[in-house]
DOTOR-660257 format. One record per residue (C-alpha): x, y, z. Coordinates in steps of 0.05 Angstrom, whole numbers, padded with zeros to 5 digits, always signed. Each point is the difference from the previous one (the first is absolute). Layout:
N
XYZ/...
//
This chain:
355
+00000+00000+00000/+00056+00048+00017/+00032-00010-00068/-00066+00005-00037/+00007+00050-00057/+00072+00017+00016/+00062-00019-00037/+00063-00019+00038/+00033+00066-00016/-00058+00038+00030/+00027-00030+00064/+00074+00002-00016/+00005+00071-00025/-00044+00026+00056/+00043-00037+00050/+00062+00029-00034/-00028+00070+00010/-00011-00013+00074/+00072-00024+00006/+00025+00060-00039/-00037+00045+00049/+00033-00032+00061/+00068-00004-00032/+00002+00071-00026/-00021+00024+00069/+00065-00029+00026/+00039+00030-00058/-00030+00068+00012/+00016-00003+00074/+00073-00018-00015/+00005+00057-00050/-00026+00049+00051/+00053-00023+00049/+00056+00007-00051/-00026+00069-00019/+00002+00018+00073/+00072-00024+00006/+00022+00042-00059/-00035+00061+00027/+00035-00010+00067/+00067-00006-00034/-00015+00060-00045/-00013+00043+00061/+00059-00027+00040/+00049+00008-00058/-00029+00064-00029/+00067+00036+00005/+00048-00058-00011/+00038+00020-00063/+00030-00054-00043/+00029-00006-00069/-00051-00012-00055/+00015-00052-00052/-00021-00005-00073/+00026-00054-00047/+00038-00027+00061/+00042+00063+00002/+00002+00056+00051/-00050+00056-00016/-00021+00062+00038/-00020-00009+00073/-00066-00029+00024/-00028-00011+00069/-00020-00067+00029/-00064+00034+00021/-00017+00014-00073/+00016-00072-00019/-00048-00028+00052/-00053+00052-00017/+00004-00022-00073/-00010-00072+00021/-00058+00017+00046/-00037+00030-00059/+00013-00062-00042/-00030-00043+00055/-00060+00047+00002/-00010-00009-00075/-00002-00075+00010/-00052+00009+00055/-00040+00044-00047/+00004-00052-00055/-00023-00054+00047/-00060+00040+00023/-00019+00021-00070/+00001-00073-00022/-00044-00027+00056/-00064+00010-00040/+00029-00046-00054/+00038-00048+00044/-00059-00013+00047/-00047-00022-00055/-00042-00064+00005/-00051-00031-00045/-00061-00045-00001/-00015-00006-00074/+00002-00073-00020/+00036-00038-00054/+00008+00055-00052/-00020+00063+00038/-00072+00004-00025/-00030-00021+00068/-00048-00045-00039/-00001-00051+00056/-00024+00053+00049/-00053+00029-00045/-00023+00072+00006/+00021+00002+00073/+00073-00009-00021/+00022+00073+00011/-00035+00003+00067/+00031-00066+00023/+00069+00024-00019/-00011+00067+00034/-00024-00032+00064/+00057-00050+00004/+00054+00053-00014/-00032+00049+00049/+00000-00053+00054/+00073-00015-00014/+00021+00073-00005/+00022-00007-00072/-00013+00038-00064/-00046-00038-00048/+00028-00007-00070/-00041+00043-00047/+00009-00052-00054/+00042-00063-00005/+00004-00066-00035/+00019-00063+00038/+00054+00038+00037/+00016+00069+00027/+00041+00029-00056/+00074-00011+00010/+00023+00070-00018/-00018+00017+00072/+00043-00058+00025/+00057+00024-00044/-00009+00069+00030/+00003-00029+00069/+00064-00037-00013/+00028+00062-00033/-00015+00038+00064/+00038-00052+00040/+00057+00001-00050/+00005+00076+00004/-00002-00002+00076/+00056-00051+00001/+00040+00039-00051/-00004+00060+00046/+00024-00041+00059/+00057-00027-00044/+00019+00071-00018/+00005+00021+00073/+00037-00064+00019/+00048+00006-00058/+00019+00070+00024/+00017-00029+00068/+00041-00055-00033/+00040+00051-00040/+00009+00047+00058/+00025-00059+00042/+00058-00014-00049/+00066+00000+00038/+00027+00059-00038/-00064+00041+00013/-00025-00025+00068/-00049+00056+00014/-00054-00044+00028/-00008-00073+00020/-00052-00050+00019/-00008-00014+00074/+00051-00053+00022/+00002-00043+00063/+00073+00004+00018/-00007-00054+00053/-00019-00056-00047/-00018+00019-00072/+00043-00034-00053/+00010+00038-00066/+00036-00054-00039/+00011-00074+00008/+00074+00009-00018/+00018+00074+00010/-00008+00017+00074/+00003+00075-00010/-00059+00006-00048/-00063+00041+00015/-00042-00013-00062/-00065+00036-00018/-00037-00066+00004/-00070+00027+00013/+00005+00052-00056/+00027-00053-00047/-00058-00046+00018/-00049+00056-00017/+00033+00011-00068/-00001-00074-00017/-00072-00013+00019/-00024+00062-00038/+00024-00033-00064/-00047-00059+00012/-00060+00045+00011/+00016+00038-00064/+00007-00065-00038/-00069-00022+00024/-00030+00062-00030/+00018-00025-00070/-00042-00062+00013/-00058+00042+00024/+00003+00040-00064/-00001-00065-00041/-00064-00019+00038/-00038+00061-00026/-00011-00030-00069/-00047-00058+00017/-00039-00032-00057/-00074+00013-00013/-00038+00001+00066/+00061-00030+00035/+00048-00057-00003/+00039-00034+00055/+00070+00026-00016/-00002+00052+00056/-00019-00049+00054/+00064-00040+00009/+00043+00062-00009/-00039+00041+00052/+00008-00055+00052/+00075+00011-00006/+00006+00075-00008/-00053+00034+00042/+00014-00031+00068/+00075+00002-00012/-00002+00074-00020/-00038+00020+00062/+00044-00042+00046/+00064+00028-00030/-00027+00071+00002/-00015-00009+00073/+00071-00025+00013/+00029+00057-00040/-00040+00053+00037/+00016-00028+00069/+00074-00005-00018/+00000+00072-00026/-00031+00023+00066/+00055-00036+00038/+00055+00031-00042/-00021+00071+00012/-00021-00007+00072/+00070-00025+00016/+00040+00041-00051/+00067+00024+00027/+00032+00065-00025/+00075+00013-00002/+00006+00077+00001/+00076-00002-00005/-00003-00037-00066/-00056+00044-00026/+00045+00060+00013/+00061-00034-00029/-00036-00018-00064/-00029+00070-00006/+00071+00029+00001/+00031-00056-00041/+00001+00038-00066/+00032+00061+00034/-00052+00048-00025/-00010-00027-00071/-00072-00018+00014/-00014+00073+00015/+00025+00027-00067/-00071+00014-00019/-00008+00045+00060/+00060+00042-00022/-00026+00001-00071/-00067+00028+00024/+00035+00055+00039/+00042+00019-00061/-00062+00005-00043/-00032+00044+00054/+00061+00046-00008/-00011+00006-00075/+00040-00056-00031/-00038-00037-00055/-00028-00067+00021/+00038-00040-00053/+00064+00038+00014/-00008-00013+00075/-00013-00074-00013/+00061-00007-00044/+00044+00037+00049/-00021-00045+00058/+00007-00062-00044/+00071+00020-00018/+00018+00017+00071/-00030-00066+00025/+00043-00039-00049/+00061+00040+00025/-00016-00016+00072/-00003-00074-00015/+00063-00001-00042/+00039+00039+00053/-00031-00042+00057/-00023+00062+00038/-00065+00029+00025/-00046+00042-00042/+00008+00058+00048/+00075+00006-00013/-00010+00001-00075/-00056+00051+00005/+00041+00047+00043/+00056-00002-00051/-00044+00016-00060/-00006+00074-00018/-00066-00011-00038/-00031-00025+00065/+00034+00047+00049/-00018+00059-00045/-00074-00013+00016/+00001-00035+00067/+00038+00014+00064/+00036-00055+00037/-00054-00001+00054/-00054-00006-00053/+00037-00058-00032/+00006-00036+00066/-00072+00015+00016/-00022-00032-00066/+00041-00062+00016/-00035-00013+00067/-00048-00059-00012/-00051+00025+00050/-00007+00064-00041/-00022-00038-00062/-00059-00043+00020/-00051+00046-00031/-00071-00010+00026/+00014-00069+00028/-00020+00018+00071/-00063+00037-00024/-00020-00059-00043/+00007-00049+00058/-00043+00045+00044/-00053+00003-00055/+00000-00076-00006/-00007-00007+00075/-00058+00048+00002/-00036-00032-00059/+00012-00070+00024/-00025+00015+00070/-00065+00026-00030/-00008-00062-00043/+00015-00048+00056/-00051+00034+00046/
//
């Protein structure tokens, strides 16, 4: 009697939607915690100046506060995507073998509406034997994007943990934790590496979900076996990735002495742009100023000296800028632009969104 009029996928897809609802509730909760961690770090490190890096090379200064504020907004976008998708992810159906509701008769729409209302789901406006798999592909795309974000954050930790950089590190239990089975000194970024590895699996599962969109006629069974493998696994791995990411940033250790050392490593070269801007302000053409600083930067490298020494010896520069102005331009804390303002704006906006 319970199965009368229903096809198996009236039950399966509706049950899937209920599972999605519970699972995404956990995902959303984890994302909110991670966003909170990034906001905490953004506020704590709002004035911590560090070298920026582009193409793996030293660039103009950044602040750690700005880095974490940037990440907090990325997490918020994932939360927004999740919430925007709920009306599609939480869709159930009661429409029979081909979607016509013929077995339910004229009461079909009412039956579907009553069942979905009782379950707290959205009734499919129209379906065939299954809820259409573009919504499932969208769901796995959401999980893949979330995991890609977590990989991005974790990869940055991995790179900043490199021995020659060593600006941050994962928490480490000095009393008992073993970093390597053969090298006793090692402190490897094991949690961040795990996040990056598992994120690849979730992304790979998305390709299968996309293949499942193109079912034949009113449905075939090619999605069924694949979904048994990819949906549960993707949610379980996403959960592990999120919980691992939370652990990384709750226990993240900063090494200010190395942050300062790296900031000064290029001996002023990463602030050549700041000097260029000042020269343009004094009337030198932008291209001329750029070429002048490029040439002087090359000279500093070839002579193994700091940019300040080269600038102070160049009449084109000293004719427009005093020694104090040159030194002022080469102070990293003087060239962080609106970084502090941007962090404060993110904190204010995020506080309002989080309630």
